[in-house]
N, C-alpha and C positions, 0 to 999 in steps of 0.2 A: 543492702544495708537495713538493719533493723530500726524501725521507727519507735522511739520512746515517747509514748503518748501522754499528754496531760488531760485533765478533765475537760470534756467537750470537744477535744480534737478528733478529727477523723483521718482515715488513711485508706487508699484503694487496696483492694484485695487482688492478688495475682491469680488466684485459682478458686474454683468452687468447692474443692475438697480441702477441708481444714481440720486442724486439731486445736482445741482450746485447752491450754494447760493451766491449772490453778494450783498455787502454792500458798497455803494459809498459815502453816505452822501449828494448826490445831484443827480438830475435826469440824468440817462444814458440810452442809448439804448442797450439792450442786444440781441445778435444774435449768430448764430453758423454756421460754414461752414463745409461741409463734403468733405474730400480730399481723393485722391487715394493713392497709395503706395508712391508717390513722394510729396504728400501734395497738388496736383493740384486740383482746384475746376473746375468741368467740365462745369457748367452753373448755371443759376438762380435757377434751381430746386434743387441744392445742397446747397442752402443758406436758413436758417430759420431766419426770421426777423419779425417785427411787421406786415408787410403786408402779410406775409405767415408764420404764427407762428408754423405750424405743418409740419414736414417732417418725413419720416420714421426713427424712433428711437430717435427723439428729438422734444421737444416742448418748445418754448421760449415765454416770455410775449408779449402782443400785444400793449404795450405802454411804453414810458419811465417812469422810477421810480428810486427812490434812493435805493430801495431794490428789488431784483429779485430772483426768483426761476426757474431754468431751469431743466426740467425733461429729463432724458436720459435713453434709453434702448439700450445698445450696441448690444445686441443679435438681435435687430430688424433692425439694420442698413443694407443697401444693401451690398451684398458680395464685391462689388468693393470699398467700403469705408474702409480705413485703419486709418483715422485720423479725429477727430472731434475737431475743434478749437472754443473756447468760445471768442466771440468778444464783446468789449464794445466801444461805441462811444458817443460823446457828441452831443445832439440834437441841431440843430441851432435854434435860436430865442426862446429859452425856458427860457431866463432870467438867466440861470446858467453860470458856467465858460465856457470860450471859449477854454481852454486848461487844460489838467490834472495837469500841474505843479502848478496851482493856487488853487488847491482844495486838500482835504484830499485824501490820497492814498486809492484806492479801495482795498477791502478785499474779497477774494473768499474762499469758503468752499466747499469741496467735501464730500457729505454725503452718507451713505449706505441706504438701504431700511428701516432700523429701525430708521433713523434720526441721527445716531451717525456719528460724523465727522471722516472722513478717513484722510484728508489732508487739510491744510490751506495754503494760500499764500497771502502776502501783496505786492501789486504791487508798488514798490518804484522806484525812479530814473527817473520819468517822468517829462517832462518840457513843450515843445511847442506842444506836441502831442495831437490830438483830437480824435484819435482812437487807440485801443490797442488790441493785442491778449493776453488775460489774461493767459490762459493755454490751453493745448491740451491733449486729450485722444487719445492714439495711440496703435495700435496692433503690438506686436512683438512676433513672433514664437507662435501664437495662443493665447497669453495672452495679456490683456489690462493693460496699465499703464497710469498714469497722469504725465505730465511734466509742471513745472512752466515756463512760457515763458516771459511774461511782455514786449513784443516787441511793442513799440509805433511808431506811424506814424504821422509826422507833416502834411503830405499831406492828412490826414484824412482817411475816410473809402474807398475812391476811391483808394488811394495808397495801403492800406491794401489788398483790394481785388485784385488789379493788382499784388501785390507781391505773392499772392497765385495762380496766373495764371487764374483768372476768366475772361472770355471773356467780352468785353464791360464793364469794371470795373467802369468807370465813370458813365455810365447810371444806372448800378445796384446800385451803392452807392446813387445816387440821388433818385432812386425809394425807397430804404430802408428808407432814412431820410425823404422823403415826406410821406411815410406811417406812420412814427413815429410821424409826426407833429400833434398837436392837431387840432381839427376841428376849422376852421376859422382863423388859424394861417397863416401868409404870407408864401409863398413858399420860400425855401432857394434859394440863388442866384445860378445860374447854374455854374457848374465847367468849362464849355466851352460855348461860345455864342450859344444860341439856334437857331439863324437865320443863314441861309447859303444863298449864292447867288441863285437866282431863277433858274439858269440852272444847279444847282448841281444835279448830277445823283446818288449820294450815300450819306449815312448817315455820320455824323461827328463823329470821334473817336479820343480820346486823348491818346497818348502813352507816358508814363513818364519813363525815364531812371534814375530818381533821386534816389540816394542811401539814405535809411533811416538812416542817420548818427546820432550819439549820439550828435553831435553839428552841426545841419544842418543850412545852410544859408537860408535867406528868399527867398521864391519862388514866383515870380509874376505870375499872371494868364497868361495862354498860349493863343495866338491868334488863331482864328479858321483857320483850314487848308483850302486851296483853293479847288475848285471843280474839279471833273474829267473832262478831256477833252473829250467832247461828241464824240463818234464814234471812238476814237483812242485806247481805252484801257489803257491809260496812268495812272500811279498811282499818286494820288494827293500828293503834297509835304507834308512832315511830319510837325506836329505842332512844333512851337518853344518851346524848352525845357528850363529849368532853366539855366540861364547863369552860366558858371563856374567861381566862384569868384577867383580873383588873389590870389596867394599863400600868399602874405603878408597880405591879408584881413582876413584870417582865423586865429582863435586863435592858438597860439603855444601850442603843446601838453605838458602836465605836468604829471610826474609820480605820481600815487596814487590819481588821480582825480575822481575815482569811489566811490560809496557809501561803507560804512563799518565802523566798530567800531575801527579797528586797521589798521595800515599801511599794514600789511600782507593781511588782508581781502580786503582792497581797491585795492591792487595790483592784488590779485587773481581775483576780479571782473573786473578789467580793462583788464587783459589778456583774460578773457572770453568774454568781450565786443569786443576786437580786433578780436577774433575768429569769433564772430557773424558778425561783420562788413565785414570781408574778405569774409565770406561765402555768405552774401547777395550781396555784390558788384559783386562778380564773378557770382552768380546766375542771377543777373539782366543783366550783360553783356552777358552771354550765352543766356538768354531769348531774349534779344534784337537782337543778332546775328541770332538766329533762326527765329525771326519774320521778320527780313529784308530779309533773304533767302526765307522764305515762300511768302513774299509779291512780291519779284522779280519773283518767279516761277509762282505765280498767274497772274501777269501782262503779262508775256510772253505767258502763256496759253491763256489768253484772246485775245492777238494779233493773235495767231495761229488759234484760233477758229473762227475768223471773216474772211471770204474770202476776204472782201474788204481791209483788212489791213495785210493779210498774206504776201504779197509781195509788193514791191514798196516803194516809199518814205515815205508814211504814216506809214507803218509797221516799217521801219528803225527808224523813229523818235520816235515811241512809245517805241521800244526796248531801244533806247538810253536814253529816259527819265526814263524808269524803272531802267536801270543800274545806272543812275546818282542819282536817289532817293536811291537806295540800297547803293551806296557808301556814300551818306550823312548820312543815318541811321547808317551805320557801323562806320563812322568817329565820329559821335556824341556819340555812345555807347563807343567807345574806349577812347574818350576824358573824359567822366565821369569816366570810370574805371581808367584811368591814374591819375585823380585827387584824387579819393578815395585811390588808392594804394600809391600815394605819401604821403597822409596824414597819412596812417597807417605806412608807412616806417619811417616817422618822429617821430611818436609816439613810434615805436619800439626802435628807437635810444635812446630815453630818458628813456623808461621803462626798457629795458634790463639791463643797469648798476645799476638800483635801486633795482633789485629783491633780496630778501633774499636768503641765501645759498640753501634752499630747492627748490627754484624756478630757481636757477641760473645754467648756463652752467658750465662745469668743468673748463673752461678757465677764469671764472670770478674771479677777484682779491679778491672777498669777501671770497673765500675759504681759502685764506692764513691767514685770521683772525678768522678762525672757532673756535668756542667753543660750547660744548654740550648745547643744549637749555634747558630751564626750563620747557617749554611746547611744545608739538608737533605742527607743523604748520598745516594749513588747508589742504595742499596738498603737493605733491612732483612732481618734473619734471622728466618725463620718456623719454624725447626726444623733438622733434620739429615736427610741421606740416606745410606743404605748399601746394600750388596749382600751376598747370603748368603756369597759367597766369603771375605769378611772382615768380620764384623759389627761389630768394634770400630773400624774405620776409617770415621769419620763425616766427610762433606763438608757444610759449612754450606749450608743451603737459603736462598739469597739471592734476594729478589724486588725488581725494580727499582721505584724511586719516580719519579714518582707511580704508584700502582697502576693497571694497565691493566684490571683486572677485579676484581670483588668477591671476598670471602673467605667460605667456608662451613665452619664447624666442625660436623662431622656428629656429632650426639648419639645417633644410632641404633646398633643392634647392629653390631659389626664382625665381620670374618671371621677374625681371628687368635685364637690361644689366649689371649693377654693380655686381649682383649675378652671372650672367652667366660667368663672367671673373674669378671667384674663383672656386677652386676645393673643393671637399667635406671636406677635412681635414681643409682647411683654413676657410671655413664657420663655421665648428664646433668650431674652435678656437675663431673666432670672436663672436659667440653666447655665449660661456662661459665667455669671457671677458665682454660682455655686461651684463650678469647676475651678475657678480661680481660687476660691476659698479652700477647696480641697488641696489644690496644688501648693498653696502657701503653707498649709498645715503639714503636708508631707515634707516640704523643704525644711520647715522649722523642727521637724522630728528627727532629722538626720544630722550627724556631725558636719561641721563646715567642709564643703566640697565633696560630701559622700553621696549626693544626689544631683545629677545633671538633668536639666529640664529643656526639652525641645518643644516648640509650638508650631503647629501647622494652622495657618489662617489664610487659605488660598485666596479668598475674595477680599481680605482685609476688613471684614465687617466686625471683627472683634477688637479693633484697636483700642476703643475706650475701656473695655473690660480688662484687657491685658495690660493696661497702663501701669498698675502697681508692679507687675513682674518685669516690664520693660524698663521703667524709669529707675527702679532700685538696682538694676543690673544683675539680677539673679539668674537670668536666662543664659544658656550657652551661646546663643546668637539671636538676633532679632527674629520675630515670627516669620516663617517661610511663607512666601506669597506665590500664587500661580501654580500651574501644573509642574513647571520646572523645579520650583522649590519643594513641592511635595515629593517629586521623584528623587531629588538629591537626598533629602532627610531620610526617606524610607530606605534608599539604597545603603546609606551609611549605617543605619541601625540593623538592617538585615545582615550586612557583612559582619557586623559586630557579633550578632547572635551566632552566625556560622563559625566565626573564629573561636568564640568562647566554648561552643559545643565541642569543636575539635580538640581544644586544649584540655577540656575536662575528660573526654574519652581517651585521650593519649596521656593523661596525667602529666601535662606539660604546662600547667598554669603559670609557672615561673618563667616560661620562655616566650611570653607575649612580647610584641614589638616594643622597642623603646618609646617612651612617651605615651604609651597606651593609657587611656583614662580608666582608672580602676573603679570609678564611682558607678553606682546604680544609675540607670537612665529612665526618665519618665517622658513619654511622648504624649502631648496634649493635642488632640485632633478636633478642630472646629470646622463647621460647615461641611461635614461629610455628606455626600460624596463629591462636592464641588472640587474640581481640580484633580480628580482621581480617574485614571483609566483602568482597564482590566488588570494590567500588570501591577499597578499600585494597590488595587484592592487585594490581589493575591498576596502581596508583601504584607499588607496590613493584617490579613488573616494569619499569616505566618508569625508575625510578631505577637499577636494575641495568644497563639497556641504555644509557641516555643520560647517566647521572650522571658516570662516570669522565672523560669528555671535557671536562667543565667543573668538575672538582674536587669532585664529590660521590660518596663511596665507601660501600660497603655491607659490613657484616660480619654474617653470619647465624649464629645458633646454633640448629640445628633438626634434627629427625629427619624425613626425607623421608616416612616412613610416616604421620606425623601429618597431613600435607596430602594424603593419598591421595584424599580425597573430591573434590578438584579435578580428578582424573584427569590426562590429558596436558596440561592447560592450563598447568601449571607446569613442564613438562619443559624449555622454553627457559630458565627461570630457573635451574634447577639446573645446566644445562650451561654457563651463562654465568659461573658462579662457580668459583673455585679451591677444590676440596674438600680440607679438612684434617681430621685425626682427633685425638681426645684421647688415643689410645693408639697404639702402633706399628702400622702397617698398610702393606702393599705395594701400595697402590692408585695410586701415581704412576708412570705409564709414559711413557717418552720415545720418540718416533717415530724418533729418530736411529739408535739401534742396537737398539731393541726391548726394552730392559731394563724390568723392573718393580722400581722402587726402593722400598725400605722407608722410610717417612717416620716420623721420630721427633719428636713435638711438643716444643716448648720447655717446660721445667719449672723452676719456682723451687725452689731447694733447700729441703727441709723445715725449718721453723723460721726461715727467713731473712726479714729485713725489707727486703730489697733493693727489692721492688716498691713498698712504702710510701715508702721513702726516695727513689726516683727520681720517683715521682708528686709527692712533696712538693717536690722541686726544680723540677719542671715548674710547679707552682702558684706557687712563690715567684718564678720567672722571669716569669710572667705578671703578678704583682702589681707587680714592678719595672718591667716594660714599660709598664704602664698607669698607673703612679704618677708 
């Protein structure tokens, strides 16, 4: 079955030999970049383009066209390559569109060696961009996947390559577009003036700190930087970057202005766009900071390496100039970051109140008007994410429904100072409270009777925390106690998974036994591995691996150290689950730009009865549905 991907979605690849087909309806340049574990492109030899169409493991077309076929052999990629990005750019002077927003949306197909389509992606939402990362093939734990990216760049191919860390990105982009130009066509205008003063001792390089915003301002061409000061080792002044537009000149953010058929879908895509913008803004800032530091170190090294400038007035002047340039670069990077963060903060202020209940925080007034939905939403909110550059700017952590993997609320000791202030008992209590809140949100996000919840509490130590679920009557049965209760529930759900898998394989979904519960199932496991024997552990692993595909999901509340007696046997279980924490922790890492995101768990306001109220509405909707 072909997967129709949306922006940000990934899909496993069945083979290492693939064909990437591009249909744009107008001439585009197709290329590919090879990135390391952080997605960084080491140099020109890691870029396949019309001027150099063959690189190890990838071959791209040698000319612009409306239709392209890119051959990929992932097994032939260098060992250092962990990511392959498919790039599309509009060729200058070809008589076609100057930006993707004025043409039909490009369509990309990933095909296996037999020619069968594995996944497709329509790149929508483009406007002023003239270059785009269509999709990426990336390696995770030895397996390859494809992710729909669709990230466009108004600054064109130069901005795209700079964002991937390619050195001399402007020159590389010019070379790629020049190689793609038809014979006899005029050369594209240079991105920076080609001429430099006659006494220039170094080549000209443009460094852009511009954030690839979803609503970017127009960017004038940057003037050429000045020359090195001969014999002093001084760093040339940086090129003038795009001016920061005043706050009032930028469009006011609007909730739901992303693409989508419904408001929920538009808000989901807008939140994802905010996550991308924050990730790229901070990545650009950190890259600029590292560049400024490296440039300062290089300038100081040059001064020290020259005996004539090592001491004396000339050396002092060179060092002072280098530090002044460093401060200017840092200031400019901070200015751009502050602008982008201010825009995102303003967007968050209008988006947060407009979120539907499944996406909303527990303190959102929308919960007070909660009613069971007719259809499940696209996603649920499992907390918030933020980066240290601005801790008060929180991006909702939305996870798509149905869940593709189980959840694990880690009740063990954390690494943060917040976790260090709590004792073991308090951490375990907070972990169970978080799990109950997640369970309540999942119940509230499904139509009446569409999610059945089972609870394993072998020692009965979670009675107080499970009270809202028990007393409102939303559970399928009281929490199972003791080894016998654990065995009975696991056997029931394992048999369910087996039966559903057989029905799917035999195309006999309509022949399930009378009275079969069609609802999705959620198993909440507390106090693991208390009450579990080896057979129960095997069944739990089976449910974690096979359950999600047939609607049986797992929510674990556990400290990994408690199960250390099983050794590495349970390592696949922990890796298969999405780890959440009951206190803030920076354990969530994205391979996209390499950030370590701080995860903030969802908390019910102290003294609030919103959890009981929502669960009461869930129970009432079930009674009406069955009445």
